[in-house]
C-alpha positions as CSV (number, residue, x, y, z in Angstrom):
1,M,12.5,-7.6,4.2
2,A,12.5,-5.4,1.1
3,L,9.4,-3.7,1.9
4,F,10.8,-2.8,5.5
5,R,14.2,-1.3,4.1
6,A,12.4,0.8,1.6
7,V,9.9,2.2,4.1
8,G,12.9,2.5,6.8
9,S,15.0,4.4,4.0
10,R,12.0,6.7,3.0
11,Q,12.1,5.7,-0.4
12,P,8.3,6.1,-1.8
13,R,8.7,4.3,-5.3
14,E,10.6,1.7,-3.9
15,T,8.2,1.0,-1.0
16,A,5.4,0.9,-3.5
17,A,7.2,-1.7,-6.0
18,A,8.1,-3.8,-2.9
19,A,4.5,-3.6,-1.8
20,E,3.3,-4.7,-5.2
21,R,6.0,-7.4,-5.4
22,L,4.7,-8.8,-1.7
23,L,1.1,-8.7,-3.0
24,T,1.6,-10.8,-6.0
25,A,3.8,-13.3,-4.2
26,E,3.7,-13.8,-0.8
27,A,1.0,-11.7,1.0
28,R,-1.5,-14.5,1.8
29,T,-2.7,-13.5,5.2
30,S,-5.5,-10.4,5.6
31,V,-3.0,-8.4,7.7
32,R,0.0,-9.1,5.6
33,R,-2.1,-7.8,2.5
34,A,-3.6,-4.8,4.4
35,Y,-0.1,-3.8,5.3
36,A,1.2,-4.3,1.8
37,V,-1.5,-2.5,0.5
38,A,-1.3,0.7,3.0
39,A,2.8,0.7,2.4
40,G,2.0,0.6,-1.3
41,M,-0.5,3.3,-1.1
42,L,1.6,5.5,0.9
43,G,4.7,4.8,-1.2
44,Y,2.5,6.1,-4.3
45,L,0.9,9.1,-2.4
46,A,4.6,10.1,-1.2
47,A,5.8,9.8,-4.8
48,G,2.9,12.1,-6.3
49,A,1.3,9.4,-7.8
50,P,-2.3,9.1,-6.4
51,E,-3.6,7.4,-9.5
52,D,-1.3,4.6,-9.0
53,A,-2.6,4.6,-5.3
54,R,-6.2,4.1,-6.4
55,A,-5.2,1.4,-8.8
56,L,-3.2,-0.6,-6.1
57,R,-6.2,-0.5,-4.0
58,Q,-8.5,-1.3,-6.5
59,R,-6.6,-4.3,-7.8
60,N,-6.6,-5.7,-4.1
61,E,-10.2,-5.5,-3.1
62,P,-11.4,-6.4,-0.7
63,V,-8.7,-5.9,1.9
64,E,-9.8,-7.5,5.3
65,G,-8.2,-6.8,8.7
66,R,-9.6,-4.5,11.2
67,E,-6.0,-3.4,12.5
68,L,-5.5,-1.4,9.5
69,S,-9.3,-0.5,8.3
70,F,-9.1,3.1,9.4
71,L,-5.6,3.8,8.0
72,L,-6.7,2.3,4.5
73,S,-9.8,4.5,4.8
74,V,-7.9,7.6,5.2
75,L,-5.3,6.5,2.3
76,D,-8.5,6.1,0.0
77,A,-9.5,9.3,1.0
78,H,-6.5,11.0,0.3
79,A,-5.9,9.3,-2.8
80,R,-9.2,10.6,-4.2
81,L,-8.3,14.3,-3.2
82,E,-5.2,14.4,-5.4
Protein backbone atom coordinates (compact mmCIF):
# COMPACT_ATOMS: atom_id res chain seq x y z
CA MET A 1 0.00 0.00 0.00
CA ALA A 2 2.93 2.35 0.64
CA LEU A 3 3.84 2.19 -3.05
CA PHE A 4 0.32 3.09 -4.15
CA ARG A 5 0.18 5.94 -1.61
CA ALA A 6 3.47 7.37 -2.86
CA VAL A 7 2.43 7.08 -6.52
CA GLY A 8 -0.94 8.67 -5.76
CA SER A 9 0.71 11.51 -3.85
CA ARG A 10 3.17 12.10 -6.70
CA GLN A 11 6.17 11.77 -4.42
CA PRO A 12 8.99 10.48 -6.62
CA ARG A 13 11.57 9.67 -3.93
CA GLU A 14 8.97 7.95 -1.75
CA THR A 15 7.74 6.00 -4.79
CA ALA A 16 11.25 4.77 -5.52
CA ALA A 17 11.88 3.87 -1.87
CA ALA A 18 8.58 1.99 -1.57
CA ALA A 19 9.33 0.10 -4.79
CA GLU A 20 12.77 -0.86 -3.51
CA ARG A 21 11.26 -2.18 -0.26
CA LEU A 22 8.66 -4.14 -2.18
CA LEU A 23 11.30 -5.70 -4.41
CA THR A 24 13.38 -6.87 -1.46
CA ALA A 25 10.47 -8.14 0.59
CA GLU A 26 7.36 -9.11 -1.28
CA ALA A 27 7.45 -8.90 -5.07
CA ARG A 28 7.65 -12.56 -5.91
CA THR A 29 5.45 -12.82 -9.00
CA SER A 30 6.72 -11.52 -12.32
CA VAL A 31 3.90 -8.99 -12.69
CA ARG A 32 4.46 -7.55 -9.22
CA ARG A 33 8.20 -7.35 -9.79
CA ALA A 34 7.75 -5.67 -13.16
CA TYR A 35 5.32 -3.13 -11.68
CA ALA A 36 7.64 -2.38 -8.76
CA VAL A 37 10.64 -1.96 -11.07
CA ALA A 38 8.67 0.36 -13.37
CA ALA A 39 7.33 2.42 -10.45
CA GLY A 40 10.78 2.66 -8.89
CA MET A 41 12.38 3.70 -12.15
CA LEU A 42 9.70 6.33 -12.71
CA GLY A 43 10.23 7.63 -9.19
CA TYR A 44 13.96 7.95 -9.69
CA LEU A 45 13.57 9.54 -13.13
CA ALA A 46 11.03 12.05 -11.80
CA ALA A 47 13.41 12.87 -8.96
CA GLY A 48 16.19 13.57 -11.45
CA ALA A 49 18.22 10.48 -10.59
CA PRO A 50 18.57 8.46 -13.82
CA GLU A 51 21.64 6.64 -12.48
CA ASP A 52 19.51 5.27 -9.64
CA ALA A 53 16.85 4.21 -12.15
CA ARG A 54 19.49 2.33 -14.17
CA ALA A 55 20.89 0.71 -11.01
CA LEU A 56 17.44 -0.42 -9.89
CA ARG A 57 16.82 -2.01 -13.28
CA GLN A 58 20.21 -3.73 -13.30
CA ARG A 59 19.73 -5.12 -9.77
CA ASN A 60 16.42 -6.60 -10.80
CA GLU A 61 17.30 -8.29 -14.09
CA PRO A 62 15.69 -10.13 -15.64
CA VAL A 63 12.22 -8.67 -15.28
CA GLU A 64 9.57 -10.79 -16.89
CA GLY A 65 6.01 -9.88 -17.66
CA ARG A 66 4.78 -8.98 -21.09
CA GLU A 67 2.23 -6.59 -19.59
CA LEU A 68 4.92 -4.02 -18.78
CA SER A 69 7.69 -4.91 -21.22
CA PHE A 70 7.07 -1.89 -23.46
CA LEU A 71 6.98 0.47 -20.49
CA LEU A 72 10.21 -0.97 -19.12
CA SER A 73 11.85 -0.55 -22.54
CA VAL A 74 10.82 3.10 -22.65
CA LEU A 75 12.08 3.66 -19.09
CA ASP A 76 15.39 1.97 -19.95
CA ALA A 77 15.84 4.30 -22.92
CA HIS A 78 14.91 7.36 -20.90
CA ALA A 79 17.30 6.45 -18.07
CA ARG A 80 20.13 6.18 -20.59
CA LEU A 81 19.38 9.60 -22.11
CA GLU A 82 19.64 11.50 -18.85
